C-alpha positions in Angstrom: 207.3 39.2 138.5 208.4 37.7 135.2 211.7 39.4 134.5 212.0 37.8 131.0 208.6 39.1 130.0 209.5 42.6 131.1 212.8 42.4 129.2 211.0 41.3 126.1 208.4 44.1 126.5 211.1 46.7 126.9 213.0 45.4 123.8 209.8 45.6 121.7 209.1 49.1 122.9 212.6 50.1 121.9 212.2 48.6 118.5 208.8 50.3 118.2 210.3 53.7 119.1 213.1 53.2 116.5 210.5 52.1 113.9 208.3 55.2 114.6 211.3 57.5 114.1 212.4 55.6 111.0 208.9 55.8 109.4 208.9 59.6 110.1 212.3 60.0 108.5 212.1 57.7 105.5 208.4 57.9 104.8 206.9 59.9 102.0 203.8 62.0 101.7 201.9 58.9 100.4 202.9 56.8 103.4 202.0 57.1 107.1 204.5 59.2 109.0 204.0 59.1 112.8 204.2 62.4 114.6 207.5 63.3 116.2 206.3 62.8 119.9 205.2 59.2 119.2 208.7 57.8 119.1 209.8 59.9 122.0 206.9 58.7 124.2 207.4 55.0 123.3 211.1 55.5 124.0 210.5 56.8 127.5 208.2 53.8 128.2 211.0 51.5 127.1 213.6 53.4 129.3 211.3 53.0 132.3 211.0 49.2 131.9 214.8 49.0 131.2 215.4 51.0 134.4 213.5 48.4 136.4 215.5 45.6 134.9 218.8 47.4 135.7 217.6 47.9 139.3 216.8 44.2 139.5 220.1 43.0 137.9 222.7 45.5 139.0 222.0 46.5 142.6 223.2 44.1 145.3 224.0 44.5 149.0 227.6 44.8 148.1 227.1 47.5 145.5 226.9 47.5 141.7 227.2 44.1 139.9 229.1 45.3 136.8 229.5 42.3 134.6 230.2 42.8 130.8 226.6 42.5 129.7 225.2 44.4 132.7 227.6 47.3 132.0 226.7 47.3 128.3 223.0 47.3 129.2 223.5 50.2 131.7 225.5 52.2 129.1 222.9 51.8 126.3 220.1 52.7 128.8 222.0 55.9 129.8 222.6 56.8 126.1 219.0 56.5 125.2 217.9 58.3 128.3 220.1 61.3 127.5 218.9 61.1 123.9 215.3 61.3 124.9 215.9 64.1 127.4 217.8 66.1 124.7 215.1 65.5 122.1 212.7 67.5 124.2 214.6 70.6 123.3 216.8 69.7 120.3 216.2 67.7 117.1 218.3 64.7 118.0 215.7 62.0 118.2 216.8 60.7 114.8 219.7 59.1 116.5 217.2 56.7 117.9 217.1 54.8 114.6 220.5 53.3 115.6 220.5 53.6 119.4 217.0 52.1 120.2 217.8 48.7 118.5 221.2 48.6 120.3 219.5 49.2 123.6 217.0 46.4 122.9 219.8 44.0 122.0 221.9 44.9 125.1 219.1 44.4 127.6 218.2 41.0 126.0 221.8 39.9 126.2 222.0 41.0 129.9 218.9 39.0 130.6 220.1 36.0 128.6 223.6 36.0 130.2 223.2 36.9 133.9 226.5 37.3 135.8 227.8 34.2 137.6 231.0 35.4 139.3 230.8 39.1 138.7 232.5 41.2 141.3 230.3 43.9 142.9 231.6 47.4 143.2 231.5 48.6 146.7 229.8 51.7 148.2 232.8 54.1 148.2 231.5 57.4 147.0 234.6 58.3 145.1 234.5 55.1 143.1 230.8 55.6 142.4 231.4 59.1 141.2 234.1 57.9 138.9 231.8 55.2 137.4 228.9 57.6 137.0 231.0 60.3 135.2 232.7 57.7 133.1 229.3 56.3 131.9 228.0 59.8 131.2 231.1 60.6 129.2 230.8 57.4 127.2 227.1 57.9 126.6 227.5 61.4 125.2 230.4 60.5 123.0 228.5 57.4 121.8 225.7 59.8 120.8 228.2 62.0 119.1 229.5 59.1 117.1 226.0 58.2 115.8 225.5 61.9 115.0 228.7 61.8 113.0 227.5 58.8 111.0 224.2 60.6 110.2 226.2 63.7 109.3 228.4 61.7 106.9 225.3 60.2 105.2 223.7 63.7 105.0 226.9 65.2 103.6 227.3 62.5 101.0 223.7 62.7 99.8 224.0 66.5 99.5 227.2 66.2 97.5 225.5 63.8 95.1 222.5 66.1 94.9 220.1 63.4 96.1 218.3 65.0 99.1 215.7 62.3 99.6 213.1 62.0 102.3 215.7 61.0 104.9 217.8 64.1 104.2 214.8 66.4 104.2 213.7 65.2 107.6 217.1 66.0 109.2 218.0 69.4 110.5 220.3 71.6 108.3 223.9 70.5 107.9 225.2 73.5 110.0 222.7 72.6 112.8 223.8 68.9 112.7 227.5 69.9 113.0 226.8 72.3 115.9 224.9 69.5 117.7 227.9 67.2 117.1 230.4 69.5 118.6 228.2 70.3 121.6 228.0 66.6 122.4 231.8 66.2 121.9 232.6 69.2 124.1 230.4 68.1 127.0 231.6 64.5 126.6 235.2 65.6 126.5 234.8 67.6 129.7 233.1 64.6 131.4 235.9 62.3 130.2 238.4 64.7 131.7 236.7 64.5 135.0 236.5 60.7 134.7 240.2 60.4 134.2 241.0 62.8 137.1 238.6 61.0 139.5 240.1 57.7 138.5 243.6 58.9 139.4 242.2 60.3 142.7 239.9 57.5 143.9 241.4 54.3 142.4 244.3 52.9 144.2 246.3 52.1 141.1 245.0 53.2 137.7 247.7 51.3 136.0 247.0 48.0 137.8 247.1 44.8 135.7 243.4 44.8 134.7 243.2 48.6 134.3 246.3 49.5 132.3 244.7 49.0 128.9 241.6 50.9 129.8 243.6 53.7 131.3 246.0 54.1 128.3 243.2 53.8 125.7 241.0 56.3 127.7 243.9 58.8 127.7 244.4 58.2 124.0 240.7 58.8 123.2 240.8 61.9 125.4 243.7 63.2 123.3 241.9 62.5 120.0 238.8 64.4 121.1 241.0 67.2 122.5 242.8 67.6 119.2 239.5 67.6 117.4 238.1 70.4 119.6 241.3 72.4 119.2 241.1 72.0 115.4 237.5 73.0 115.4 238.1 76.3 117.3 241.5 77.0 115.9 241.1 76.0 112.2 237.3 75.5 111.9 237.5 71.8 111.2 234.2 70.4 110.0 232.8 67.9 107.5 234.8 64.8 106.8 237.7 65.7 109.1 235.4 66.1 112.1 233.5 62.9 111.3 236.7 60.8 111.0 238.2 62.2 114.2 235.0 61.6 116.1 234.7 58.0 115.0 238.3 57.3 115.7 238.1 58.7 119.2 234.9 56.8 120.0 236.3 53.5 118.7 239.3 53.9 121.0 237.0 54.8 123.9 234.8 51.7 123.1 237.9 49.5 123.3 238.8 51.1 126.5 235.4 50.6 128.2 234.5 47.2 126.8 237.5 45.7 125.0 239.4 44.5 128.0 236.3 43.6 130.0 235.1 41.4 127.1 238.4 39.6 126.9 238.6 39.1 130.7 235.0 37.9 131.2 234.0 36.3 127.9 237.3 34.8 126.8 239.4 34.3 130.0 236.4 33.7 132.3 237.8 36.0 135.0 
């Protein structure tokens, strides 16, 4: 089976899903605006093909082959999957405008740069649990960061009294903020489990190649913890919530992919 053709098809489906969502958000009454389910259905088709590619590229007899681009592809797939599942009951599909193209780019990069000397992760159940929970935490907090960006745009447009078609298509500001903190709360809990499982199942969380990831993950956990405390104690919202969310996610992004990018892409380890 032609893997490159499947990767290209999945990428095009992701872009089509993002385009459908974009047309519905930015379109006017005079232009065609696809129904809401169109983008969701196309997105699920893309996720299905992407899942086949991940099965083909990640699974080996020795476990998971977690190279940089494979990990990035897996993370974006999981983000979009969670987004689509959530969109069945909540108005969060608008995040697909950003997340769908990112998923398309990541799977094409994974296909273009297959791992050459990637170390496969073994079958230890504790380690697999740690990896799964870590990716779930990252995925939810990635969705929260995109939600924060949309919330910032919405807040800015409303302050300037320019509620265009994009703003009218979004849920009310209060609903957007509630969704943001729901994602952050669940992501924070998963990140807590991820850190605890890492200390339990990894032999040395502060080993040479893990120290930066561990420290940055703890720092990100602290940022999100302070944000949640400020929300429930002082009612933090608006710009404060957006800034803390983006700072926390950038730190987490560096933890997950920063050191891995340096080791694999620059140092060739």
